[in-house]
CHARMM-style PDB file with segment names, atoms N, HN, CA, C and O in Angstrom:
ATOM      1  N   MET     1      43.260  74.948 -58.897  1.00  0.00      PROA
ATOM      2  CA  MET     1      43.267  75.325 -60.446  1.00  0.00      PROA
ATOM      3  C   MET     1      42.458  74.244 -61.125  1.00  0.00      PROA
ATOM      4  O   MET     1      42.545  74.267 -62.352  1.00  0.00      PROA
ATOM      5  N   ASN     2      41.892  73.549 -60.741  1.00  0.00      PROA
ATOM      6  HN  ASN     2      41.821  73.531 -59.744  1.00  0.00      PROA
ATOM      7  CA  ASN     2      40.690  73.314 -61.391  1.00  0.00      PROA
ATOM      8  C   ASN     2      41.326  71.871 -62.219  1.00  0.00      PROA
ATOM      9  O   ASN     2      40.478  71.510 -63.035  1.00  0.00      PROA
ATOM     10  N   LEU     3      42.507  70.994 -62.241  1.00  0.00      PROA
ATOM     11  HN  LEU     3      43.196  71.287 -61.578  1.00  0.00      PROA
ATOM     12  CA  LEU     3      43.099  69.932 -63.051  1.00  0.00      PROA
ATOM     13  C   LEU     3      43.020  68.851 -62.308  1.00  0.00      PROA
ATOM     14  O   LEU     3      42.795  68.500 -61.149  1.00  0.00      PROA
ATOM     15  N   CYS     4      43.437  68.180 -63.996  1.00  0.00      PROA
ATOM     16  HN  CYS     4      43.620  68.465 -64.937  1.00  0.00      PROA
ATOM     17  CA  CYS     4      42.987  66.538 -63.801  1.00  0.00      PROA
ATOM     18  C   CYS     4      44.793  65.882 -64.152  1.00  0.00      PROA
ATOM     19  O   CYS     4      45.698  66.522 -64.689  1.00  0.00      PROA
ATOM     20  N   THR     5      44.832  64.845 -63.777  1.00  0.00      PROA
ATOM     21  HN  THR     5      44.098  64.325 -63.341  1.00  0.00      PROA
ATOM     22  CA  THR     5      46.426  64.349 -64.206  1.00  0.00      PROA
ATOM     23  C   THR     5      45.704  64.555 -65.449  1.00  0.00      PROA
ATOM     24  O   THR     5      44.538  64.755 -65.789  1.00  0.00      PROA
ATOM     25  N   GLY     6      47.628  64.344 -66.375  1.00  0.00      PROA
ATOM     26  HN  GLY     6      48.576  64.181 -66.099  1.00  0.00      PROA
ATOM     27  CA  GLY     6      47.218  64.753 -67.697  1.00  0.00      PROA
ATOM     28  C   GLY     6      46.974  65.724 -68.885  1.00  0.00      PROA
ATOM     29  O   GLY     6      47.073  65.599 -70.106  1.00  0.00      PROA
ATOM     30  N   ASP     7      46.553  66.918 -67.915  1.00  0.00      PROA
ATOM     31  HN  ASP     7      46.472  67.020 -66.923  1.00  0.00      PROA
ATOM     32  CA  ASP     7      46.345  68.498 -68.103  1.00  0.00      PROA
ATOM     33  C   ASP     7      47.468  69.205 -68.829  1.00  0.00      PROA
ATOM     34  O   ASP     7      48.546  69.409 -68.270  1.00  0.00      PROA
ATOM     35  N   LEU     8      47.240  69.548 -69.968  1.00  0.00      PROA
ATOM     36  HN  LEU     8      46.364  69.383 -70.421  1.00  0.00      PROA
ATOM     37  CA  LEU     8      48.495  70.480 -70.303  1.00  0.00      PROA
ATOM     38  C   LEU     8      48.929  71.871 -70.097  1.00  0.00      PROA
ATOM     39  O   LEU     8      48.393  72.844 -70.628  1.00  0.00      PROA
ATOM     40  N   LEU     9      49.978  71.906 -69.259  1.00  0.00      PROA
ATOM     41  HN  LEU     9      50.414  71.116 -68.828  1.00  0.00      PROA
ATOM     42  CA  LEU     9      49.960  73.555 -69.028  1.00  0.00      PROA
ATOM     43  C   LEU     9      51.228  74.392 -69.773  1.00  0.00      PROA
ATOM     44  O   LEU     9      52.279  73.876 -70.152  1.00  0.00      PROA
ATOM     45  N   GLU    10      50.813  75.978 -69.897  1.00  0.00      PROA
ATOM     46  HN  GLU    10      49.959  76.397 -69.589  1.00  0.00      PROA
ATOM     47  CA  GLU    10      52.006  76.422 -70.209  1.00  0.00      PROA
ATOM     48  C   GLU    10      52.843  77.248 -68.597  1.00  0.00      PROA
ATOM     49  O   GLU    10      52.496  77.819 -67.563  1.00  0.00      PROA
ATOM     50  N   ALA    11      53.698  76.947 -69.083  1.00  0.00      PROA
ATOM     51  HN  ALA    11      53.980  76.483 -69.922  1.00  0.00      PROA
ATOM     52  CA  ALA    11      55.342  76.789 -68.073  1.00  0.00      PROA
ATOM     53  C   ALA    11      55.567  78.394 -68.073  1.00  0.00      PROA
ATOM     54  O   ALA    11      55.305  78.697 -69.237  1.00  0.00      PROA
ATOM     55  N   ARG    12      56.051  80.051 -67.113  1.00  0.00      PROA
ATOM     56  HN  ARG    12      56.264  79.804 -66.168  1.00  0.00      PROA
ATOM     57  CA  ARG    12      56.155  81.350 -67.791  1.00  0.00      PROA
ATOM     58  C   ARG    12      57.643  81.068 -65.785  1.00  0.00      PROA
ATOM     59  O   ARG    12      57.987  80.318 -64.871  1.00  0.00      PROA
ATOM     60  N   ILE    13      57.788  82.153 -66.321  1.00  0.00      PROA
ATOM     61  HN  ILE    13      57.509  82.762 -67.063  1.00  0.00      PROA
ATOM     62  CA  ILE    13      58.670  82.807 -65.090  1.00  0.00      PROA
ATOM     63  C   ILE    13      58.711  84.247 -65.449  1.00  0.00      PROA
ATOM     64  O   ILE    13      59.447  84.863 -66.220  1.00  0.00      PROA
ATOM     65  N   GLU    14      57.511  84.708 -64.521  1.00  0.00      PROA
ATOM     66  HN  GLU    14      56.913  84.209 -63.895  1.00  0.00      PROA
ATOM     67  CA  GLU    14      56.932  85.711 -63.401  1.00  0.00      PROA
ATOM     68  C   GLU    14      58.081  86.703 -62.284  1.00  0.00      PROA
ATOM     69  O   GLU    14      58.378  86.224 -61.190  1.00  0.00      PROA
ATOM     70  N   ALA    15      58.311  87.269 -62.463  1.00  0.00      PROA
ATOM     71  HN  ALA    15      58.070  87.659 -63.352  1.00  0.00      PROA
ATOM     72  CA  ALA    15      58.782  88.414 -61.474  1.00  0.00      PROA
ATOM     73  C   ALA    15      59.378  87.493 -59.974  1.00  0.00      PROA
ATOM     74  O   ALA    15      58.992  87.627 -58.813  1.00  0.00      PROA
ATOM     75  N   GLU    16      60.837  86.199 -60.746  1.00  0.00      PROA
ATOM     76  HN  GLU    16      61.149  86.090 -61.689  1.00  0.00      PROA
ATOM     77  CA  GLU    16      60.970  84.847 -60.005  1.00  0.00      PROA
ATOM     78  C   GLU    16      60.379  83.701 -59.448  1.00  0.00      PROA
ATOM     79  O   GLU    16      60.884  82.787 -58.797  1.00  0.00      PROA
ATOM     80  N   ARG    17      58.857  83.967 -59.931  1.00  0.00      PROA
ATOM     81  HN  ARG    17      58.447  84.710 -60.460  1.00  0.00      PROA
ATOM     82  CA  ARG    17      58.255  82.560 -59.847  1.00  0.00      PROA
ATOM     83  C   ARG    17      57.563  81.830 -61.355  1.00  0.00      PROA
ATOM     84  O   ARG    17      57.581  82.339 -62.476  1.00  0.00      PROA
ATOM     85  N   ILE    18      57.073  80.720 -61.019  1.00  0.00      PROA
ATOM     86  HN  ILE    18      57.059  80.307 -60.108  1.00  0.00      PROA
ATOM     87  CA  ILE    18      57.086  79.792 -62.483  1.00  0.00      PROA
ATOM     88  C   ILE    18      55.000  79.841 -61.896  1.00  0.00      PROA
ATOM     89  O   ILE    18      54.379  79.467 -60.901  1.00  0.00      PROA
ATOM     90  N   VAL    19      54.716  80.385 -62.953  1.00  0.00      PROA
ATOM     91  HN  VAL    19      55.221  80.688 -63.762  1.00  0.00      PROA
ATOM     92  CA  VAL    19      53.844  80.371 -63.435  1.00  0.00      PROA
ATOM     93  C   VAL    19      52.943  79.380 -63.965  1.00  0.00      PROA
ATOM     94  O   VAL    19      52.541  79.878 -65.016  1.00  0.00      PROA
ATOM     95  N   LEU    20      52.443  78.332 -63.828  1.00  0.00      PROA
ATOM     96  HN  LEU    20      52.770  77.927 -62.974  1.00  0.00      PROA
ATOM     97  CA  LEU    20      51.823  77.262 -65.352  1.00  0.00      PROA
ATOM     98  C   LEU    20      49.934  77.899 -65.320  1.00  0.00      PROA
ATOM     99  O   LEU    20      49.194  78.227 -64.392  1.00  0.00      PROA
ATOM    100  N   ILE    21      49.792  77.847 -66.499  1.00  0.00      PROA
ATOM    101  HN  ILE    21      50.393  77.580 -67.252  1.00  0.00      PROA
ATOM    102  CA  ILE    21      48.446  78.228 -67.025  1.00  0.00      PROA
ATOM    103  C   ILE    21      48.051  76.855 -67.211  1.00  0.00      PROA
ATOM    104  O   ILE    21      48.965  76.033 -67.150  1.00  0.00      PROA
ATOM    105  N   PRO    22      46.811  76.406 -67.439  1.00  0.00      PROA
ATOM    106  CA  PRO    22      46.323  75.452 -68.400  1.00  0.00      PROA
ATOM    107  C   PRO    22      46.104  75.629 -70.088  1.00  0.00      PROA
ATOM    108  O   PRO    22      45.232  76.320 -70.616  1.00  0.00      PROA
ATOM    109  N   LYS    23      46.976  74.939 -70.674  1.00  0.00      PROA
ATOM    110  HN  LYS    23      47.684  74.378 -70.246  1.00  0.00      PROA
ATOM    111  CA  LYS    23      46.866  75.048 -71.598  1.00  0.00      PROA
ATOM    112  C   LYS    23      45.316  74.989 -73.139  1.00  0.00      PROA
ATOM    113  O   LYS    23      45.102  75.418 -74.273  1.00  0.00      PROA
ATOM    114  N   LYS    24      44.590  74.044 -71.930  1.00  0.00      PROA
ATOM    115  HN  LYS    24      44.764  73.694 -71.010  1.00  0.00      PROA
ATOM    116  CA  LYS    24      43.263  73.715 -73.127  1.00  0.00      PROA
ATOM    117  C   LYS    24      41.884  73.862 -71.815  1.00  0.00      PROA
ATOM    118  O   LYS    24      42.274  73.376 -70.753  1.00  0.00      PROA
ATOM    119  N   LYS    25      40.790  74.282 -71.757  1.00  0.00      PROA
ATOM    120  HN  LYS    25      40.473  74.677 -72.619  1.00  0.00      PROA
ATOM    121  CA  LYS    25      40.125  74.232 -70.720  1.00  0.00      PROA
ATOM    122  C   LYS    25      39.342  73.530 -71.292  1.00  0.00      PROA
ATOM    123  O   LYS    25      39.146  73.653 -72.501  1.00  0.00      PROA
ATOM    124  N   ARG    26      38.603  72.468 -70.403  1.00  0.00      PROA
ATOM    125  HN  ARG    26      38.762  72.368 -69.421  1.00  0.00      PROA
ATOM    126  CA  ARG    26      38.184  71.273 -70.367  1.00  0.00      PROA
ATOM    127  C   ARG    26      36.449  71.450 -70.728  1.00  0.00      PROA
ATOM    128  O   ARG    26      35.629  72.357 -70.597  1.00  0.00      PROA
ATOM    129  N   SER    27      36.434  70.455 -71.097  1.00  0.00      PROA
ATOM    130  HN  SER    27      37.101  69.718 -71.204  1.00  0.00      PROA
ATOM    131  CA  SER    27      34.114  70.713 -71.222  1.00  0.00      PROA
ATOM    132  C   SER    27      33.983  70.828 -70.613  1.00  0.00      PROA
ATOM    133  O   SER    27      34.935  70.680 -69.847  1.00  0.00      PROA
ATOM    134  N   ARG    28      32.821  71.205 -70.085  1.00  0.00      PROA
ATOM    135  HN  ARG    28      32.047  71.325 -70.708  1.00  0.00      PROA
ATOM    136  CA  ARG    28      32.096  71.578 -68.808  1.00  0.00      PROA
ATOM    137  C   ARG    28      31.759  70.486 -68.157  1.00  0.00      PROA
ATOM    138  O   ARG    28      31.746  69.336 -68.595  1.00  0.00      PROA
ATOM    139  N   ARG    29      31.500  70.843 -67.157  1.00  0.00      PROA
ATOM    140  HN  ARG    29      31.510  71.777 -66.801  1.00  0.00      PROA
ATOM    141  CA  ARG    29      30.936  68.734 -66.029  1.00  0.00      PROA
ATOM    142  C   ARG    29      29.384  68.358 -66.570  1.00  0.00      PROA
ATOM    143  O   ARG    29      28.657  69.270 -66.964  1.00  0.00      PROA
ATOM    144  N   GLY    30      29.165  67.694 -66.567  1.00  0.00      PROA
ATOM    145  HN  GLY    30      29.755  66.953 -66.247  1.00  0.00      PROA
ATOM    146  CA  GLY    30      28.214  66.466 -66.766  1.00  0.00      PROA
ATOM    147  C   GLY    30      26.714  67.243 -66.259  1.00  0.00      PROA
ATOM    148  O   GLY    30      26.731  68.298 -65.625  1.00  0.00      PROA
ATOM    149  N   ARG    31      25.611  66.628 -66.599  1.00  0.00      PROA
ATOM    150  HN  ARG    31      25.598  65.771 -67.114  1.00  0.00      PROA
ATOM    151  CA  ARG    31      24.090  66.992 -65.398  1.00  0.00      PROA
ATOM    152  C   ARG    31      23.347  66.617 -66.015  1.00  0.00      PROA
ATOM    153  O   ARG    31      23.303  66.352 -67.216  1.00  0.00      PROA
ATOM    154  N   ILE    32      22.667  66.555 -65.221  1.00  0.00      PROA
ATOM    155  HN  ILE    32      22.703  66.770 -64.245  1.00  0.00      PROA
ATOM    156  CA  ILE    32      20.734  65.246 -65.655  1.00  0.00      PROA
ATOM    157  C   ILE    32      20.179  66.293 -65.720  1.00  0.00      PROA
ATOM    158  O   ILE    32      20.121  67.292 -65.004  1.00  0.00      PROA
ATOM    159  N   ILE    33      19.590  65.857 -67.046  1.00  0.00      PROA
ATOM    160  HN  ILE    33      19.638  65.045 -67.628  1.00  0.00      PROA
ATOM    161  CA  ILE    33      18.233  66.973 -68.056  1.00  0.00      PROA
ATOM    162  C   ILE    33      17.278  65.839 -68.201  1.00  0.00      PROA
ATOM    163  O   ILE    33      17.763  64.722 -68.015  1.00  0.00      PROA
ATOM    164  N   LYS    34      16.394  65.891 -68.409  1.00  0.00      PROA
ATOM    165  HN  LYS    34      16.001  66.798 -68.560  1.00  0.00      PROA
ATOM    166  CA  LYS    34      15.438  65.238 -69.033  1.00  0.00      PROA
ATOM    167  C   LYS    34      14.740  65.041 -70.629  1.00  0.00      PROA
ATOM    168  O   LYS    34      13.896  65.719 -71.214  1.00  0.00      PROA
ATOM    169  N   ASP    35      15.222  64.251 -70.890  1.00  0.00      PROA
ATOM    170  HN  ASP    35      15.908  63.701 -70.414  1.00  0.00      PROA
ATOM    171  CA  ASP    35      15.076  63.769 -72.388  1.00  0.00      PROA
ATOM    172  C   ASP    35      13.941  64.912 -72.869  1.00  0.00      PROA
ATOM    173  O   ASP    35      13.163  65.509 -72.124  1.00  0.00      PROA
ATOM    174  N   PRO    36      14.067  65.047 -74.330  1.00  0.00      PROA
ATOM    175  CA  PRO    36      12.404  66.047 -74.620  1.00  0.00      PROA
ATOM    176  C   PRO    36      11.600  65.020 -75.012  1.00  0.00      PROA
ATOM    177  O   PRO    36      10.376  65.048 -74.882  1.00  0.00      PROA
ATOM    178  N   LEU    37      12.804  63.246 -75.940  1.00  0.00      PROA
ATOM    179  HN  LEU    37      13.798  63.223 -76.046  1.00  0.00      PROA
ATOM    180  CA  LEU    37      11.691  62.709 -76.470  1.00  0.00      PROA
ATOM    181  C   LEU    37      11.453  61.521 -75.661  1.00  0.00      PROA
ATOM    182  O   LEU    37      10.675  60.697 -76.141  1.00  0.00      PROA
ATOM    183  N   THR    38      12.022  61.253 -74.418  1.00  0.00      PROA
ATOM    184  HN  THR    38      12.654  61.923 -74.028  1.00  0.00      PROA
ATOM    185  CA  THR    38      11.431  60.015 -73.908  1.00  0.00      PROA
ATOM    186  C   THR    38      11.171  60.634 -72.158  1.00  0.00      PROA
ATOM    187  O   THR    38      10.779  59.713 -71.441  1.00  0.00      PROA
ATOM    188  N   GLY    39      11.269  61.506 -71.672  1.00  0.00      PROA
ATOM    189  HN  GLY    39      11.587  62.254 -72.254  1.00  0.00      PROA
ATOM    190  CA  GLY    39      11.691  62.227 -70.939  1.00  0.00      PROA
ATOM    191  C   GLY    39      11.234  61.903 -69.391  1.00  0.00      PROA
ATOM    192  O   GLY    39      10.373  62.068 -68.527  1.00  0.00      PROA
ATOM    193  N   LEU    40      12.983  61.083 -69.860  1.00  0.00      PROA
ATOM    194  HN  LEU    40      13.683  60.949 -70.562  1.00  0.00      PROA
ATOM    195  CA  LEU    40      13.764  60.310 -68.746  1.00  0.00      PROA
ATOM    196  C   LEU    40      14.860  60.656 -68.914  1.00  0.00      PROA
ATOM    197  O   LEU    40      15.224  61.040 -70.026  1.00  0.00      PROA
ATOM    198  N   PRO    41      15.667  60.616 -67.884  1.00  0.00      PROA
ATOM    199  CA  PRO    41      17.049  61.646 -66.911  1.00  0.00      PROA
ATOM    200  C   PRO    41      18.177  61.211 -67.833  1.00  0.00      PROA
ATOM    201  O   PRO    41      18.370  60.037 -68.147  1.00  0.00      PROA
ATOM    202  N   VAL    42      18.667  61.900 -68.107  1.00  0.00      PROA
ATOM    203  HN  VAL    42      18.511  62.854 -67.852  1.00  0.00      PROA
ATOM    204  CA  VAL    42      19.998  61.500 -68.756  1.00  0.00      PROA
ATOM    205  C   VAL    42      21.102  62.145 -68.659  1.00  0.00      PROA
ATOM    206  O   VAL    42      20.871  63.203 -68.074  1.00  0.00      PROA
ATOM    207  N   LEU    43      22.625  62.007 -69.046  1.00  0.00      PROA
ATOM    208  HN  LEU    43      22.813  61.148 -69.521  1.00  0.00      PROA
ATOM    209  CA  LEU    43      23.125  62.732 -68.795  1.00  0.00      PROA
ATOM    210  C   LEU    43      23.862  63.754 -69.183  1.00  0.00      PROA
ATOM    211  O   LEU    43      24.864  63.840 -68.474  1.00  0.00      PROA
ATOM    212  N   THR    44      23.802  64.607 -70.041  1.00  0.00      PROA
ATOM    213  HN  THR    44      22.988  64.537 -70.617  1.00  0.00      PROA
ATOM    214  CA  THR    44      24.933  65.529 -71.646  1.00  0.00      PROA
ATOM    215  C   THR    44      25.870  66.261 -70.455  1.00  0.00      PROA
ATOM    216  O   THR    44      25.916  66.559 -69.261  1.00  0.00      PROA
ATOM    217  N   ALA    45      26.544  66.306 -71.676  1.00  0.00      PROA
ATOM    218  HN  ALA    45      26.507  66.064 -72.646  1.00  0.00      PROA
ATOM    219  CA  ALA    45      27.941  66.875 -70.940  1.00  0.00      PROA
ATOM    220  C   ALA    45      27.581  68.345 -71.766  1.00  0.00      PROA
ATOM    221  O   ALA    45      28.678  68.889 -71.641  1.00  0.00      PROA
ATOM    222  N   GLY    46      27.313  68.658 -72.008  1.00  0.00      PROA
ATOM    223  HN  GLY    46      26.422  68.217 -72.110  1.00  0.00      PROA
ATOM    224  CA  GLY    46      26.607  70.153 -72.819  1.00  0.00      PROA
ATOM    225  C   GLY    46      26.979  69.804 -74.276  1.00  0.00      PROA
ATOM    226  O   GLY    46      27.149  68.677 -74.742  1.00  0.00      PROA
ATOM    227  N   PRO    47      27.103  71.376 -75.103  1.00  0.00      PROA
ATOM    228  CA  PRO    47      27.678  71.612 -76.401  1.00  0.00      PROA
ATOM    229  C   PRO    47      28.859  71.056 -76.830  1.00  0.00      PROA
ATOM    230  O   PRO    47      29.724  70.760 -76.005  1.00  0.00      PROA
ATOM    231  N   GLY    48      28.990  70.902 -77.811  1.00  0.00      PROA
ATOM    232  HN  GLY    48      28.288  71.142 -78.481  1.00  0.00      PROA
ATOM    233  CA  GLY    48      30.348  70.717 -77.782  1.00  0.00      PROA
ATOM    234  C   GLY    48      31.155  69.641 -77.483  1.00  0.00      PROA
ATOM    235  O   GLY    48      32.077  69.365 -78.251  1.00  0.00      PROA
ATOM    236  N   ALA    49      30.877  68.722 -76.082  1.00  0.00      PROA
ATOM    237  HN  ALA    49      30.128  68.946 -75.458  1.00  0.00      PROA
ATOM    238  CA  ALA    49      31.378  67.654 -76.299  1.00  0.00      PROA
ATOM    239  C   ALA    49      31.548  66.593 -76.812  1.00  0.00      PROA
ATOM    240  O   ALA    49      30.540  66.134 -77.349  1.00  0.00      PROA
ATOM    241  N   PRO    50      32.689  65.833 -76.884  1.00  0.00      PROA
ATOM    242  CA  PRO    50      32.767  64.517 -77.712  1.00  0.00      PROA
ATOM    243  C   PRO    50      31.814  63.611 -77.482  1.00  0.00      PROA
ATOM    244  O   PRO    50      31.584  63.090 -76.391  1.00  0.00      PROA
ATOM    245  N   LYS    51      31.187  63.389 -78.606  1.00  0.00      PROA
ATOM    246  HN  LYS    51      31.374  63.812 -79.493  1.00  0.00      PROA
ATOM    247  CA  LYS    51      29.986  62.049 -78.684  1.00  0.00      PROA
ATOM    248  C   LYS    51      30.885  60.907 -77.832  1.00  0.00      PROA
ATOM    249  O   LYS    51      32.106  60.756 -77.834  1.00  0.00      PROA
ATOM    250  N   LEU    52      30.194  60.408 -77.347  1.00  0.00      PROA
ATOM    251  HN  LEU    52      29.201  60.531 -77.346  1.00  0.00      PROA
ATOM    252  CA  LEU    52      30.104  59.141 -76.731  1.00  0.00      PROA
ATOM    253  C   LEU    52      29.811  57.543 -76.842  1.00  0.00      PROA
ATOM    254  O   LEU    52      29.024  57.164 -75.974  1.00  0.00      PROA
ATOM    255  N   THR    53      30.260  56.555 -77.695  1.00  0.00      PROA
ATOM    256  HN  THR    53      30.899  56.862 -78.400  1.00  0.00      PROA
ATOM    257  CA  THR    53      29.672  55.568 -79.076  1.00  0.00      PROA
ATOM    258  C   THR    53      29.136  54.519 -78.353  1.00  0.00      PROA
ATOM    259  O   THR    53      29.576  54.336 -77.218  1.00  0.00      PROA
ATOM    260  N   SER    54      28.455  53.947 -78.694  1.00  0.00      PROA
ATOM    261  HN  SER    54      28.097  54.095 -79.616  1.00  0.00      PROA
ATOM    262  CA  SER    54      27.884  52.791 -78.060  1.00  0.00      PROA
ATOM    263  C   SER    54      29.646  51.842 -78.276  1.00  0.00      PROA
ATOM    264  O   SER    54      29.990  50.933 -77.520  1.00  0.00      PROA
ATOM    265  N   LYS    55      30.074  52.099 -78.866  1.00  0.00      PROA
ATOM    266  HN  LYS    55      29.795  52.836 -79.481  1.00  0.00      PROA
ATOM    267  CA  LYS    55      31.663  50.557 -78.820  1.00  0.00      PROA
ATOM    268  C   LYS    55      32.683  51.530 -78.389  1.00  0.00      PROA
ATOM    269  O   LYS    55      33.775  51.086 -78.745  1.00  0.00      PROA
ATOM    270  N   GLN    56      32.797  52.499 -77.868  1.00  0.00      PROA
ATOM    271  HN  GLN    56      31.910  52.859 -77.579  1.00  0.00      PROA
ATOM    272  CA  GLN    56      33.396  53.247 -77.200  1.00  0.00      PROA
ATOM    273  C   GLN    56      32.642  52.322 -75.852  1.00  0.00      PROA
ATOM    274  O   GLN    56      33.425  51.424 -75.543  1.00  0.00      PROA
ATOM    275  N   VAL    57      31.607  52.292 -75.142  1.00  0.00      PROA
ATOM    276  HN  VAL    57      30.971  53.021 -75.393  1.00  0.00      PROA
ATOM    277  CA  VAL    57      31.450  51.984 -73.845  1.00  0.00      PROA
ATOM    278  C   VAL    57      31.664  50.814 -73.471  1.00  0.00      PROA
ATOM    279  O   VAL    57      32.202  50.647 -72.377  1.00  0.00      PROA
ATOM    280  N   ALA    58      31.258  49.566 -74.373  1.00  0.00      PROA
ATOM    281  HN  ALA    58      30.821  49.702 -75.262  1.00  0.00      PROA
ATOM    282  CA  ALA    58      31.248  48.682 -75.558  1.00  0.00      PROA
ATOM    283  C   ALA    58      33.078  48.231 -74.522  1.00  0.00      PROA
ATOM    284  O   ALA    58      33.053  47.262 -73.763  1.00  0.00      PROA
ATOM    285  N   GLU    59      34.332  48.999 -74.667  1.00  0.00      PROA
ATOM    286  HN  GLU    59      34.352  49.786 -75.283  1.00  0.00      PROA
ATOM    287  CA  GLU    59      34.995  48.717 -74.701  1.00  0.00      PROA
ATOM    288  C   GLU    59      35.531  49.417 -73.039  1.00  0.00      PROA
ATOM    289  O   GLU    59      36.573  49.085 -72.475  1.00  0.00      PROA
ATOM    290  N   ILE    60      34.773  50.176 -72.634  1.00  0.00      PROA
ATOM    291  HN  ILE    60      33.926  50.445 -73.092  1.00  0.00      PROA
ATOM    292  CA  ILE    60      35.062  50.588 -70.868  1.00  0.00      PROA
ATOM    293  C   ILE    60      34.579  49.793 -70.682  1.00  0.00      PROA
ATOM    294  O   ILE    60      35.286  49.283 -69.813  1.00  0.00      PROA
ATOM    295  N   LEU    61      33.623  49.027 -70.866  1.00  0.00      PROA
ATOM    296  HN  LEU    61      33.049  49.441 -71.572  1.00  0.00      PROA
ATOM    297  CA  LEU    61      32.485  47.890 -70.046  1.00  0.00      PROA
ATOM    298  C   LEU    61      33.512  47.173 -70.503  1.00  0.00      PROA
ATOM    299  O   LEU    61      33.051  46.178 -69.943  1.00  0.00      PROA
ATOM    300  N   ALA    62      34.814  46.622 -71.178  1.00  0.00      PROA
ATOM    301  HN  ALA    62      35.188  47.431 -71.632  1.00  0.00      PROA
ATOM    302  CA  ALA    62      35.264  45.304 -71.509  1.00  0.00      PROA
ATOM    303  C   ALA    62      36.111  45.011 -69.836  1.00  0.00      PROA
ATOM    304  O   ALA    62      36.257  43.887 -69.356  1.00  0.00      PROA
ATOM    305  N   ASP    63      36.643  46.490 -69.081  1.00  0.00      PROA
ATOM    306  HN  ASP    63      36.524  47.403 -69.471  1.00  0.00      PROA
ATOM    307  CA  ASP    63      37.547  45.253 -68.037  1.00  0.00      PROA
ATOM    308  C   ASP    63      36.581  45.708 -66.821  1.00  0.00      PROA
ATOM    309  O   ASP    63      37.071  45.541 -65.704  1.00  0.00      PROA
ATOM    310  N   PHE    64      35.264  46.264 -66.877  1.00  0.00      PROA
ATOM    311  HN  PHE    64      34.866  46.399 -67.785  1.00  0.00      PROA
ATOM    312  CA  PHE    64      34.476  45.983 -65.532  1.00  0.00      PROA
ATOM    313  C   PHE    64      34.335  44.995 -65.136  1.00  0.00      PROA
ATOM    314  O   PHE    64      33.850  44.053 -65.762  1.00  0.00      PROA
ATOM    315  N   PRO    65      34.842  44.970 -63.663  1.00  0.00      PROA
ATOM    316  CA  PRO    65      34.141  43.210 -63.029  1.00  0.00      PROA
ATOM    317  C   PRO    65      32.996  43.016 -63.300  1.00  0.00      PROA
ATOM    318  OT1 PRO    65      32.451  41.966 -62.961  1.00  0.00      PROA
TER     319      PRO     65
END
């Protein structure tokens, strides 16, 4: 079902079975593309993905050994 910890599910009972359906589709997987400005490879999550700010990166890396 391609589920991760914390994914929300809808639970139904159908014909004496429990059916779980993901409530929200996750954004697509990231992929490496060529930046049109620099020509360097960059990671993209695709259109509609939330932006990752420099502040968020700094917070993530603060706990990194």
